[in-house]
The first five atom37 places (N, CA, C, CB, O) and aatype in JSON, in Angstrom:
{
  "aatype": [12, 10, 13, 11, 14, 7, 16, 5, 19, 1, 18, 5, 15, 9, 7, 9, 10, 10, 0, 0, 6, 9, 0, 5, 1, 10, 0, 7, 12, 14, 13, 1, 6, 13, 10, 1, 1, 6, 10, 13, 15, 14, 14, 7, 12, 14, 1, 16, 15, 10, 7, 10, 7, 7, 1, 1, 12, 2, 5, 16, 14, 15, 15, 11, 3, 19, 18, 7, 13, 7, 17, 1, 19, 16, 14, 7, 7, 13, 7, 1, 7, 4, 15, 6, 1, 16, 18, 7, 8, 15, 7, 15, 16, 7, 16, 12, 4, 17, 12, 3, 14, 19, 1, 3, 10, 15, 13, 19, 10, 10, 16, 16, 1, 14, 10, 0, 6, 15, 0, 14, 7, 10, 10, 1, 14, 19, 15, 3, 10, 19, 15, 6, 15, 0],
  "atom_mask": [
    [1, 1, 1, 1, 1],
    [1, 1, 1, 1, 1],
    [1, 1, 1, 1, 1],
    [1, 1, 1, 1, 1],
    [1, 1, 1, 1, 1],
    [1, 1, 1, 0, 1],
    [1, 1, 1, 1, 1],
    [1, 1, 1, 1, 1],
    [1, 1, 1, 1, 1],
    [1, 1, 1, 1, 1],
    [1, 1, 1, 1, 1],
    [1, 1, 1, 1, 1],
    [1, 1, 1, 1, 1],
    [1, 1, 1, 1, 1],
    [1, 1, 1, 0, 1],
    [1, 1, 1, 1, 1],
    [1, 1, 1, 1, 1],
    [1, 1, 1, 1, 1],
    [1, 1, 1, 1, 1],
    [1, 1, 1, 1, 1],
    [1, 1, 1, 1, 1],
    [1, 1, 1, 1, 1],
    [1, 1, 1, 1, 1],
    [1, 1, 1, 1, 1],
    [1, 1, 1, 1, 1],
    [1, 1, 1, 1, 1],
    [1, 1, 1, 1, 1],
    [1, 1, 1, 0, 1],
    [1, 1, 1, 1, 1],
    [1, 1, 1, 1, 1],
    [1, 1, 1, 1, 1],
    [1, 1, 1, 1, 1],
    [1, 1, 1, 1, 1],
    [1, 1, 1, 1, 1],
    [1, 1, 1, 1, 1],
    [1, 1, 1, 1, 1],
    [1, 1, 1, 1, 1],
    [1, 1, 1, 1, 1],
    [1, 1, 1, 1, 1],
    [1, 1, 1, 1, 1],
    [1, 1, 1, 1, 1],
    [1, 1, 1, 1, 1],
    [1, 1, 1, 1, 1],
    [1, 1, 1, 0, 1],
    [1, 1, 1, 1, 1],
    [1, 1, 1, 1, 1],
    [1, 1, 1, 1, 1],
    [1, 1, 1, 1, 1],
    [1, 1, 1, 1, 1],
    [1, 1, 1, 1, 1],
    [1, 1, 1, 0, 1],
    [1, 1, 1, 1, 1],
    [1, 1, 1, 0, 1],
    [1, 1, 1, 0, 1],
    [1, 1, 1, 1, 1],
    [1, 1, 1, 1, 1],
    [1, 1, 1, 1, 1],
    [1, 1, 1, 1, 1],
    [1, 1, 1, 1, 1],
    [1, 1, 1, 1, 1],
    [1, 1, 1, 1, 1],
    [1, 1, 1, 1, 1],
    [1, 1, 1, 1, 1],
    [1, 1, 1, 1, 1],
    [1, 1, 1, 1, 1],
    [1, 1, 1, 1, 1],
    [1, 1, 1, 1, 1],
    [1, 1, 1, 0, 1],
    [1, 1, 1, 1, 1],
    [1, 1, 1, 0, 1],
    [1, 1, 1, 1, 1],
    [1, 1, 1, 1, 1],
    [1, 1, 1, 1, 1],
    [1, 1, 1, 1, 1],
    [1, 1, 1, 1, 1],
    [1, 1, 1, 0, 1],
    [1, 1, 1, 0, 1],
    [1, 1, 1, 1, 1],
    [1, 1, 1, 0, 1],
    [1, 1, 1, 1, 1],
    [1, 1, 1, 0, 1],
    [1, 1, 1, 1, 1],
    [1, 1, 1, 1, 1],
    [1, 1, 1, 1, 1],
    [1, 1, 1, 1, 1],
    [1, 1, 1, 1, 1],
    [1, 1, 1, 1, 1],
    [1, 1, 1, 0, 1],
    [1, 1, 1, 1, 1],
    [1, 1, 1, 1, 1],
    [1, 1, 1, 0, 1],
    [1, 1, 1, 1, 1],
    [1, 1, 1, 1, 1],
    [1, 1, 1, 0, 1],
    [1, 1, 1, 1, 1],
    [1, 1, 1, 1, 1],
    [1, 1, 1, 1, 1],
    [1, 1, 1, 1, 1],
    [1, 1, 1, 1, 1],
    [1, 1, 1, 1, 1],
    [1, 1, 1, 1, 1],
    [1, 1, 1, 1, 1],
    [1, 1, 1, 1, 1],
    [1, 1, 1, 1, 1],
    [1, 1, 1, 1, 1],
    [1, 1, 1, 1, 1],
    [1, 1, 1, 1, 1],
    [1, 1, 1, 1, 1],
    [1, 1, 1, 1, 1],
    [1, 1, 1, 1, 1],
    [1, 1, 1, 1, 1],
    [1, 1, 1, 1, 1],
    [1, 1, 1, 1, 1],
    [1, 1, 1, 1, 1],
    [1, 1, 1, 1, 1],
    [1, 1, 1, 1, 1],
    [1, 1, 1, 1, 1],
    [1, 1, 1, 1, 1],
    [1, 1, 1, 1, 1],
    [1, 1, 1, 1, 1],
    [1, 1, 1, 0, 1],
    [1, 1, 1, 1, 1],
    [1, 1, 1, 1, 1],
    [1, 1, 1, 1, 1],
    [1, 1, 1, 1, 1],
    [1, 1, 1, 1, 1],
    [1, 1, 1, 1, 1],
    [1, 1, 1, 1, 1],
    [1, 1, 1, 1, 1],
    [1, 1, 1, 1, 1],
    [1, 1, 1, 1, 1],
    [1, 1, 1, 1, 1],
    [1, 1, 1, 1, 1],
    [1, 1, 1, 1, 1]
  ],
  "atom_positions": [
    [[-4.52, -10.93, 22.99], [-3.7, -9.9, 22.4], [-2.26, -10.36, 22.3], [-3.79, -8.62, 23.19], [-1.76, -11.11, 23.15]],
    [[-1.6, -9.91, 21.28], [-0.2, -10.25, 21.1], [0.73, -9.3, 21.85], [0.15, -10.23, 19.64], [1.85, -9.67, 22.18]],
    [[0.25, -8.07, 22.14], [1.06, -7.09, 22.85], [0.14, -6.01, 23.42], [2.14, -6.47, 21.92], [-1.0, -5.86, 22.99]],
    [[0.66, -5.26, 24.4], [-0.11, -4.2, 25.04], [-0.35, -3.07, 24.04], [0.63, -3.67, 26.31], [0.58, -2.65, 23.34]],
    [[-1.6, -2.56, 23.95], [-1.88, -1.47, 23.02], [-0.93, -0.29, 23.23], [-3.32, -1.0, 23.2], [-0.6, 0.09, 24.35]],
    [[-0.5, 0.26, 22.12], [0.41, 1.41, 22.16], [1.87, 1.06, 22.26], [0.0, 0.0, 0.0], [2.72, 1.95, 22.25]],
    [[2.2, -0.24, 22.36], [3.6, -0.63, 22.49], [4.21, -1.12, 21.19], [3.74, -1.68, 23.54], [5.43, -1.07, 21.02]],
    [[3.39, -1.6, 20.26], [3.89, -2.12, 18.99], [2.86, -1.85, 17.9], [4.19, -3.64, 19.09], [1.7, -1.56, 18.16]],
    [[3.33, -1.97, 16.67], [2.46, -1.88, 15.51], [2.77, -3.07, 14.62], [2.64, -0.52, 14.74], [3.94, -3.35, 14.34]],
    [[1.75, -3.77, 14.19], [1.93, -4.88, 13.26], [0.87, -4.79, 12.19], [1.88, -6.25, 13.99], [-0.32, -4.65, 12.48]],
    [[1.3, -4.88, 10.97], [0.38, -4.83, 9.84], [0.25, -6.23, 9.26], [0.87, -3.82, 8.75], [1.24, -6.94, 9.08]],
    [[-0.97, -6.61, 8.97], [-1.21, -7.9, 8.36], [-2.53, -7.81, 7.61], [-1.23, -9.06, 9.43], [-3.58, -7.61, 8.22]],
    [[-2.48, -7.96, 6.31], [-3.69, -7.78, 5.52], [-4.66, -8.96, 5.66], [-3.34, -7.59, 4.06], [-5.87, -8.77, 5.5]],
    [[-4.18, -10.15, 5.95], [-5.09, -11.29, 6.05], [-6.06, -11.1, 7.23], [-4.3, -12.61, 6.21], [-7.2, -11.56, 7.16]],
    [[-5.62, -10.44, 8.29], [-6.48, -10.2, 9.43], [-7.67, -9.32, 9.08], [0.0, 0.0, 0.0], [-8.79, -9.6, 9.5]],
    [[-7.45, -8.27, 8.3], [-8.55, -7.39, 7.93], [-9.48, -8.09, 6.95], [-8.01, -6.08, 7.31], [-10.68, -7.84, 6.96]],
    [[-8.95, -8.96, 6.12], [-9.81, -9.72, 5.2], [-10.72, -10.67, 5.97], [-8.96, -10.51, 4.19], [-11.9, -10.79, 5.64]],
    [[-10.19, -11.33, 6.97], [-10.99, -12.23, 7.8], [-12.03, -11.43, 8.6], [-10.08, -13.03, 8.76], [-13.19, -11.83, 8.68]],
    [[-11.61, -10.3, 9.19], [-12.56, -9.46, 9.93], [-13.68, -8.96, 9.02], [-11.83, -8.28, 10.57], [-14.83, -8.9, 9.43]],
    [[-13.33, -8.59, 7.8], [-14.34, -8.12, 6.85], [-15.36, -9.21, 6.54], [-13.68, -7.64, 5.54], [-16.56, -8.95, 6.5]],
    [[-14.89, -10.41, 6.31], [-15.79, -11.52, 5.99], [-16.72, -11.82, 7.16], [-14.98, -12.79, 5.62], [-17.92, -12.05, 6.96]],
    [[-16.19, -11.83, 8.37], [-17.01, -12.09, 9.56], [-18.05, -10.99, 9.73], [-16.12, -12.2, 10.83], [-19.23, -11.28, 9.97]],
    [[-17.64, -9.73, 9.62], [-18.57, -8.61, 9.79], [-19.67, -8.64, 8.74], [-17.83, -7.27, 9.73], [-20.83, -8.41, 9.06]],
    [[-19.31, -8.93, 7.5], [-20.31, -8.99, 6.42], [-21.35, -10.07, 6.7], [-19.63, -9.26, 5.08], [-22.55, -9.84, 6.53]],
    [[-20.89, -11.22, 7.12], [-21.82, -12.32, 7.39], [-22.73, -12.03, 8.59], [-21.05, -13.61, 7.64], [-23.93, -12.28, 8.53]],
    [[-22.15, -11.5, 9.66], [-22.95, -11.21, 10.85], [-23.9, -10.02, 10.65], [-22.03, -10.94, 12.03], [-25.04, -10.06, 11.12]],
    [[-23.43, -8.99, 9.97], [-24.24, -7.79, 9.79], [-25.17, -7.88, 8.59], [-23.35, -6.58, 9.63], [-26.14, -7.12, 8.49]],
    [[-24.89, -8.81, 7.67], [-25.72, -8.94, 6.48], [-25.62, -7.76, 5.54], [0.0, 0.0, 0.0], [-26.58, -7.43, 4.84]],
    [[-24.44, -7.13, 5.51], [-24.24, -6.0, 4.6], [-22.77, -5.96, 4.19], [-24.66, -4.65, 5.28], [-21.92, -6.54, 4.87]],
    [[-22.47, -5.28, 3.08], [-21.06, -5.16, 2.66], [-20.21, -4.51, 3.75], [-20.95, -4.34, 1.36], [-20.69, -3.68, 4.51]],
    [[-18.96, -4.9, 3.82], [-18.06, -4.41, 4.85], [-17.92, -2.89, 4.82], [-16.69, -5.05, 4.7], [-17.89, -2.25, 5.88]],
    [[-17.85, -2.31, 3.63], [-17.75, -0.86, 3.51], [-18.94, -0.18, 4.19], [-17.67, -0.45, 2.02], [-18.77, 0.81, 4.91]],
    [[-20.14, -0.71, 3.96], [-21.35, -0.15, 4.57], [-21.34, -0.36, 6.08], [-22.61, -0.79, 3.95], [-21.72, 0.54, 6.83]],
    [[-20.91, -1.53, 6.53], [-20.81, -1.81, 7.97], [-19.88, -0.8, 8.65], [-20.29, -3.25, 8.21], [-20.23, -0.24, 9.69]],
    [[-18.72, -0.57, 8.06], [-17.78, 0.4, 8.64], [-18.39, 1.79, 8.69], [-16.48, 0.42, 7.84], [-18.26, 2.5, 9.69]],
    [[-19.06, 2.18, 7.6], [-19.66, 3.52, 7.56], [-20.71, 3.68, 8.65], [-20.29, 3.78, 6.19], [-20.69, 4.65, 9.4]],
    [[-21.64, 2.72, 8.75], [-22.75, 2.81, 9.71], [-22.32, 2.63, 11.16], [-23.79, 1.77, 9.38], [-22.72, 3.41, 12.03]],
    [[-21.51, 1.62, 11.41], [-21.2, 1.23, 12.79], [-19.94, 1.84, 13.38], [-21.09, -0.24, 12.85], [-19.83, 1.97, 14.6]],
    [[-19.01, 2.21, 12.54], [-17.73, 2.68, 13.07], [-17.48, 4.16, 12.81], [-16.61, 1.88, 12.48], [-17.11, 4.9, 13.72]],
    [[-17.69, 4.59, 11.58], [-17.32, 5.96, 11.23], [-18.44, 6.99, 11.44], [-16.9, 6.0, 9.81], [-18.14, 8.12, 11.84]],
    [[-19.68, 6.64, 11.2], [-20.79, 7.62, 11.35], [-21.08, 8.0, 12.81], [-22.05, 7.06, 10.74], [-21.25, 9.19, 13.08]],
    [[-21.15, 7.04, 13.75], [-21.49, 7.43, 15.13], [-20.61, 8.54, 15.72], [-21.4, 6.23, 16.0], [-21.15, 9.44, 16.37]],
    [[-19.29, 8.51, 15.53], [-18.49, 9.61, 16.1], [-18.39, 10.83, 15.17], [-17.09, 9.12, 16.43], [-17.61, 11.75, 15.44]],
    [[-19.18, 10.84, 14.08], [-19.16, 11.99, 13.18], [-17.97, 12.04, 12.25], [0.0, 0.0, 0.0], [-17.37, 13.09, 12.04]],
    [[-17.62, 10.89, 11.68], [-16.47, 10.79, 10.77], [-16.95, 10.36, 9.38], [-15.42, 9.78, 11.32], [-16.56, 9.3, 8.9]],
    [[-17.79, 11.17, 8.71], [-18.38, 10.75, 7.44], [-17.4, 10.64, 6.28], [-19.45, 11.69, 7.08], [-17.73, 10.02, 5.27]],
    [[-16.23, 11.24, 6.38], [-15.27, 11.19, 5.27], [-14.15, 10.18, 5.51], [-14.66, 12.57, 5.04], [-13.15, 10.18, 4.8]],
    [[-14.32, 9.32, 6.52], [-13.31, 8.32, 6.86], [-13.71, 6.98, 6.25], [-13.15, 8.19, 8.4], [-14.89, 6.64, 6.2]],
    [[-12.71, 6.21, 5.79], [-12.99, 4.9, 5.19], [-11.76, 4.02, 5.26], [-13.46, 5.06, 3.74], [-10.65, 4.48, 5.53]],
    [[-11.98, 2.76, 5.02], [-10.89, 1.81, 4.85], [-10.62, 1.78, 3.35], [-11.23, 0.36, 5.43], [-11.52, 1.47, 2.58]],
    [[-9.41, 2.09, 2.94], [-9.13, 2.2, 1.51], [-9.68, 3.51, 0.98], [0.0, 0.0, 0.0], [-9.77, 4.49, 1.71]],
    [[-10.04, 3.53, -0.29], [-10.53, 4.76, -0.91], [-11.97, 5.06, -0.57], [-10.38, 4.67, -2.4], [-12.4, 6.21, -0.68]],
    [[-12.74, 4.07, -0.15], [-14.12, 4.31, 0.23], [-14.97, 4.88, -0.88], [0.0, 0.0, 0.0], [-15.88, 5.67, -0.61]],
    [[-14.71, 4.48, -2.12], [-15.48, 4.96, -3.26], [-14.98, 6.27, -3.84], [0.0, 0.0, 0.0], [-15.53, 6.76, -4.82]],
    [[-13.94, 6.85, -3.24], [-13.39, 8.1, -3.76], [-12.34, 7.83, -4.82], [-12.79, 8.94, -2.63], [-11.81, 6.72, -4.91]],
    [[-12.03, 8.84, -5.6], [-10.92, 8.77, -6.54], [-9.66, 9.22, -5.81], [-11.18, 9.66, -7.81], [-9.74, 9.89, -4.78]],
    [[-8.49, 8.85, -6.35], [-7.24, 9.24, -5.72], [-7.14, 10.75, -5.55], [-6.06, 8.73, -6.53], [-6.62, 11.22, -4.53]],
    [[-7.63, 11.53, -6.54], [-7.52, 12.98, -6.43], [-8.5, 13.57, -5.41], [-7.76, 13.61, -7.79], [-8.49, 14.78, -5.19]],
    [[-9.33, 12.73, -4.8], [-10.24, 13.18, -3.76], [-9.72, 12.83, -2.37], [-11.62, 12.57, -3.97], [-10.42, 13.04, -1.37]],
    [[-8.52, 12.3, -2.3], [-7.91, 11.92, -1.02], [-6.87, 12.97, -0.64], [-7.27, 10.5, -1.11], [-6.49, 13.79, -1.47]],
    [[-6.4, 12.95, 0.6], [-5.37, 13.92, 0.99], [-4.2, 13.88, 0.03], [-4.89, 13.66, 2.43], [-3.8, 12.81, -0.42]],
    [[-3.66, 15.04, -0.27], [-2.6, 15.11, -1.27], [-1.35, 14.38, -0.81], [-2.26, 16.57, -1.59], [-1.06, 14.26, 0.38]],
    [[-0.63, 13.9, -1.78], [0.6, 13.16, -1.56], [1.54, 13.53, -2.69], [0.35, 11.62, -1.49], [1.09, 13.91, -3.77]],
    [[2.84, 13.43, -2.46], [3.78, 13.7, -3.54], [3.77, 12.57, -4.57], [5.19, 13.88, -2.97], [4.26, 12.73, -5.68]],
    [[3.21, 11.42, -4.18], [3.15, 10.28, -5.09], [1.87, 10.31, -5.9], [3.25, 8.98, -4.31], [0.81, 10.72, -5.42]],
    [[1.97, 9.86, -7.14], [0.83, 9.78, -8.04], [0.57, 8.3, -8.33], [1.08, 10.59, -9.37], [1.5, 7.53, -8.52]],
    [[-0.72, 7.92, -8.36], [-1.09, 6.53, -8.6], [-2.03, 6.43, -9.78], [-1.73, 5.92, -7.35], [-2.81, 7.34, -10.05]],
    [[-1.94, 5.32, -10.5], [-2.84, 5.03, -11.6], [-3.17, 3.56, -11.58], [0.0, 0.0, 0.0], [-2.26, 2.73, -11.64]],
    [[-4.43, 3.21, -11.49], [-4.88, 1.83, -11.43], [-4.17, 1.05, -10.32], [-4.66, 1.14, -12.77], [-3.88, -0.13, -10.48]],
    [[-3.89, 1.72, -9.21], [-3.27, 1.07, -8.06], [-1.75, 1.03, -8.1], [0.0, 0.0, 0.0], [-1.13, 0.63, -7.12]],
    [[-1.15, 1.45, -9.2], [0.31, 1.45, -9.32], [0.85, 2.86, -9.11], [0.75, 0.9, -10.69], [0.27, 3.83, -9.59]],
    [[1.94, 2.96, -8.39], [2.59, 4.25, -8.21], [3.27, 4.63, -9.53], [3.64, 4.21, -7.02], [4.03, 3.84, -10.09]],
    [[2.98, 5.81, -10.01], [3.54, 6.25, -11.29], [4.34, 7.55, -11.14], [2.42, 6.46, -12.3], [4.55, 8.26, -12.12]],
    [[4.79, 7.85, -9.93], [5.58, 9.04, -9.68], [6.93, 8.92, -10.37], [5.75, 9.27, -8.16], [7.68, 7.99, -10.08]],
    [[7.26, 9.84, -11.28], [8.59, 9.77, -11.91], [9.69, 9.83, -10.85], [8.78, 10.93, -12.92], [9.62, 10.62, -9.91]],
    [[10.69, 8.98, -11.01], [11.79, 8.94, -10.07], [11.47, 8.21, -8.78], [0.0, 0.0, 0.0], [12.25, 8.27, -7.82]],
    [[10.34, 7.53, -8.73], [9.91, 6.88, -7.5], [10.55, 5.52, -7.24], [0.0, 0.0, 0.0], [10.34, 4.94, -6.18]],
    [[11.31, 5.02, -8.2], [11.91, 3.69, -8.02], [13.42, 3.81, -8.25], [11.28, 2.64, -9.0], [14.02, 4.79, -7.81]],
    [[14.05, 2.85, -8.91], [15.5, 2.86, -9.06], [16.03, 4.08, -9.8], [0.0, 0.0, 0.0], [15.35, 4.65, -10.65]],
    [[17.27, 4.45, -9.46], [17.88, 5.64, -10.08], [17.98, 5.53, -11.59], [19.27, 5.85, -9.52], [17.94, 6.54, -12.29]],
    [[18.09, 4.3, -12.11], [18.23, 4.12, -13.55], [16.92, 3.94, -14.29], [0.0, 0.0, 0.0], [16.92, 3.72, -15.5]],
    [[15.81, 4.01, -13.61], [14.5, 3.8, -14.23], [14.09, 4.99, -15.09], [13.43, 3.54, -13.17], [14.44, 6.14, -14.8]],
    [[13.35, 4.7, -16.16], [12.83, 5.77, -17.01], [11.67, 6.47, -16.31], [12.37, 5.2, -18.38], [11.19, 6.0, -15.27]],
    [[11.23, 7.57, -16.87], [10.11, 8.34, -16.31], [8.79, 7.59, -16.41], [9.99, 9.67, -17.03], [7.83, 7.96, -15.73]],
    [[8.72, 6.55, -17.23], [7.47, 5.79, -17.4], [7.37, 4.58, -16.48], [7.33, 5.34, -18.83], [6.44, 3.8, -16.6]],
    [[8.32, 4.42, -15.57], [8.31, 3.29, -14.65], [7.14, 3.39, -13.68], [9.64, 3.22, -13.88], [6.82, 4.47, -13.18]],
    [[6.5, 2.26, -13.43], [5.41, 2.2, -12.46], [5.63, 0.99, -11.57], [4.01, 2.13, -13.16], [6.3, 0.04, -11.98]],
    [[5.07, 1.02, -10.35], [5.28, -0.1, -9.46], [4.58, 0.06, -8.13], [0.0, 0.0, 0.0], [3.65, 0.85, -7.99]],
    [[5.04, -0.73, -7.16], [4.41, -0.77, -5.84], [5.45, -1.19, -4.82], [3.19, -1.73, -5.83], [6.33, -2.01, -5.1]],
    [[5.34, -0.61, -3.62], [6.11, -1.12, -2.49], [5.14, -1.29, -1.34], [7.31, -0.15, -2.1], [4.2, -0.51, -1.18]],
    [[5.36, -2.32, -0.55], [4.41, -2.64, 0.51], [5.01, -2.58, 1.89], [0.0, 0.0, 0.0], [6.23, -2.58, 2.05]],
    [[4.15, -2.54, 2.88], [4.6, -2.38, 4.27], [5.36, -3.59, 4.79], [3.42, -2.11, 5.16], [6.05, -3.49, 5.8]],
    [[5.24, -4.73, 4.11], [5.95, -5.92, 4.57], [7.28, -6.1, 3.84], [5.08, -7.16, 4.37], [7.79, -7.22, 3.75]],
    [[7.83, -5.01, 3.31], [9.15, -5.08, 2.69], [9.14, -5.67, 1.3], [0.0, 0.0, 0.0], [9.97, -6.51, 0.98]],
    [[8.22, -5.23, 0.49], [8.16, -5.7, -0.89], [8.32, -4.53, -1.84], [6.83, -6.44, -1.17], [7.95, -3.4, -1.51]],
    [[8.86, -4.8, -3.0], [8.94, -3.78, -4.04], [8.89, -4.47, -5.38], [10.22, -2.91, -3.9], [9.56, -5.48, -5.61]],
    [[8.1, -3.92, -6.27], [8.12, -4.38, -7.65], [7.92, -3.17, -8.55], [7.01, -5.46, -7.91], [7.19, -2.24, -8.19]],
    [[8.57, -3.17, -9.69], [8.35, -2.11, -10.66], [8.6, -2.64, -12.06], [9.26, -0.91, -10.37], [9.31, -3.63, -12.26]],
    [[8.01, -1.97, -13.02], [8.16, -2.3, -14.42], [8.55, -1.03, -15.15], [6.84, -2.92, -15.01], [7.95, 0.02, -14.96]],
    [[9.56, -1.15, -16.0], [10.02, -0.02, -16.81], [9.78, -0.4, -18.27], [11.54, 0.33, -16.53], [10.61, -1.1, -18.86]],
    [[8.67, 0.05, -18.87], [8.35, -0.34, -20.24], [9.33, 0.22, -21.28], [6.96, 0.1, -20.57], [9.49, -0.37, -22.35]],
    [[9.96, 1.33, -20.99], [10.91, 1.92, -21.93], [12.14, 1.03, -22.06], [11.32, 3.33, -21.49], [12.67, 0.84, -23.16]],
    [[12.6, 0.5, -20.94], [13.81, -0.32, -20.93], [13.52, -1.81, -20.94], [14.64, 0.01, -19.73], [14.45, -2.62, -20.92]],
    [[12.24, -2.19, -20.99], [11.82, -3.59, -20.97], [12.47, -4.32, -19.79], [12.17, -4.29, -22.3], [13.08, -5.37, -19.95]],
    [[12.32, -3.71, -18.62], [12.98, -4.2, -17.42], [11.96, -4.25, -16.27], [14.19, -3.3, -17.04], [11.15, -3.34, -16.12]],
    [[12.02, -5.3, -15.49], [11.15, -5.39, -14.33], [11.97, -5.85, -13.12], [9.96, -6.36, -14.59], [13.05, -6.41, -13.26]],
    [[11.41, -5.6, -11.94], [12.11, -5.88, -10.7], [11.08, -6.32, -9.66], [12.91, -4.64, -10.2], [10.04, -5.68, -9.5]],
    [[11.37, -7.41, -8.95], [10.52, -7.86, -7.85], [11.44, -8.33, -6.73], [9.54, -9.0, -8.3], [12.32, -9.16, -6.95]],
    [[11.23, -7.8, -5.53], [11.98, -8.26, -4.37], [11.01, -8.34, -3.2], [13.18, -7.29, -4.04], [10.38, -7.35, -2.83]],
    [[10.89, -9.53, -2.63], [9.98, -9.77, -1.53], [10.78, -10.11, -0.28], [8.99, -10.91, -1.87], [11.64, -10.99, -0.3]],
    [[10.51, -9.41, 0.8], [11.16, -9.72, 2.08], [10.08, -9.85, 3.15], [12.21, -8.61, 2.47], [8.9, -9.63, 2.88]],
    [[10.47, -10.2, 4.32], [9.53, -10.24, 5.44], [9.89, -9.18, 6.46], [9.53, -11.64, 6.1], [9.38, -9.2, 7.59]],
    [[10.74, -8.25, 6.09], [11.14, -7.17, 6.98], [10.21, -5.98, 6.77], [12.62, -6.76, 6.75], [9.83, -5.71, 5.62]],
    [[9.83, -5.26, 7.8], [9.0, -4.07, 7.62], [9.66, -3.09, 6.66], [8.72, -3.38, 8.97], [10.89, -2.99, 6.61]],
    [[8.86, -2.38, 5.91], [9.36, -1.45, 4.9], [10.34, -0.44, 5.49], [8.21, -0.72, 4.24], [11.36, -0.14, 4.86]],
    [[10.06, 0.07, 6.67], [10.96, 1.05, 7.28], [12.36, 0.49, 7.48], [10.4, 1.52, 8.62], [13.34, 1.24, 7.43]],
    [[12.47, -0.81, 7.71], [13.78, -1.45, 7.88], [14.38, -1.88, 6.56], [13.67, -2.65, 8.8], [15.58, -1.72, 6.34]],
    [[13.56, -2.42, 5.67], [14.1, -3.0, 4.44], [14.35, -1.99, 3.34], [13.15, -4.05, 3.94], [15.23, -2.21, 2.5]],
    [[13.62, -0.88, 3.3], [13.78, 0.08, 2.2], [15.18, 0.7, 2.14], [12.75, 1.18, 2.34], [15.8, 0.65, 1.08]],
    [[15.69, 1.27, 3.23], [16.99, 1.93, 3.11], [18.18, 1.0, 2.94], [17.21, 2.76, 4.31], [19.14, 1.35, 2.25]],
    [[18.13, -0.17, 3.54], [19.29, -1.05, 3.5], [19.23, -2.16, 2.48], [0.0, 0.0, 0.0], [20.24, -2.82, 2.23]],
    [[18.08, -2.39, 1.88], [17.94, -3.51, 0.95], [17.15, -3.15, -0.31], [17.28, -4.69, 1.65], [17.68, -3.22, -1.41]],
    [[15.89, -2.78, -0.15], [15.03, -2.56, -1.31], [15.56, -1.46, -2.24], [13.64, -2.2, -0.86], [15.71, -1.69, -3.44]],
    [[15.83, -0.29, -1.7], [16.29, 0.81, -2.56], [17.68, 0.55, -3.16], [16.33, 2.12, -1.77], [17.86, 0.75, -4.36]],
    [[18.66, 0.1, -2.37], [19.97, -0.16, -2.98], [19.93, -1.23, -4.07], [20.94, -0.56, -1.91], [20.57, -1.07, -5.11]],
    [[19.2, -2.32, -3.84], [19.13, -3.38, -4.86], [18.35, -2.89, -6.07], [18.46, -4.66, -4.27], [18.71, -3.19, -7.21]],
    [[17.29, -2.14, -5.85], [16.53, -1.55, -6.95], [17.42, -0.64, -7.79], [15.31, -0.77, -6.41], [17.36, -0.67, -9.02]],
    [[18.22, 0.17, -7.14], [19.15, 1.05, -7.86], [20.14, 0.23, -8.68], [19.9, 1.96, -6.88], [20.39, 0.54, -9.84]],
    [[20.71, -0.81, -8.08], [21.66, -1.65, -8.8], [21.04, -2.28, -10.04], [22.2, -2.73, -7.89], [21.64, -2.26, -11.11]],
    [[19.86, -2.84, -9.89], [19.19, -3.48, -11.03], [18.86, -2.45, -12.11], [17.91, -4.21, -10.58], [19.11, -2.68, -13.29]],
    [[18.3, -1.32, -11.7], [17.89, -0.32, -12.68], [19.09, 0.3, -13.4], [17.07, 0.77, -12.0], [18.96, 0.71, -14.56]],
    [[20.22, 0.38, -12.75], [21.41, 0.96, -13.39], [22.25, -0.05, -14.15], [22.27, 1.62, -12.34], [23.13, 0.33, -14.92]],
    [[21.98, -1.33, -13.95], [22.81, -2.35, -14.59], [22.37, -2.71, -15.99], [22.83, -3.59, -13.76], [23.17, -3.21, -16.78]],
    [[21.14, -2.48, -16.31], [20.62, -2.89, -17.62], [20.88, -1.85, -18.68], [19.13, -3.15, -17.54], [20.51, -2.03, -19.84]]
  ]
}
């Protein structure tokens, strides 16, 4: 272990991809099915999944954000100068990208800082500057 449980949180997508591949090979079934049978069904959690679990976005708990084809399409969700048709994504590892088709403008900023740290002091201010400068 890298740290005592309950003392830190670290997100890393490559770890879940490796775990999924190992589980699929050992169990001889798709990872989604393995999770359903072995992890979520025994404690009576039939509506729990990793990712959407075959559901549509409108079948998941409500959120103020709207998504389409994996992209956030919530108006006003990115830079202050972005049009209402802007779509994009921000990630837990301090990444943000968006495309504004009305203004023919795009933005990509990748950091290694957690989103909670990078969003207020870097991602949002730089996104605002770029969106308002064009």
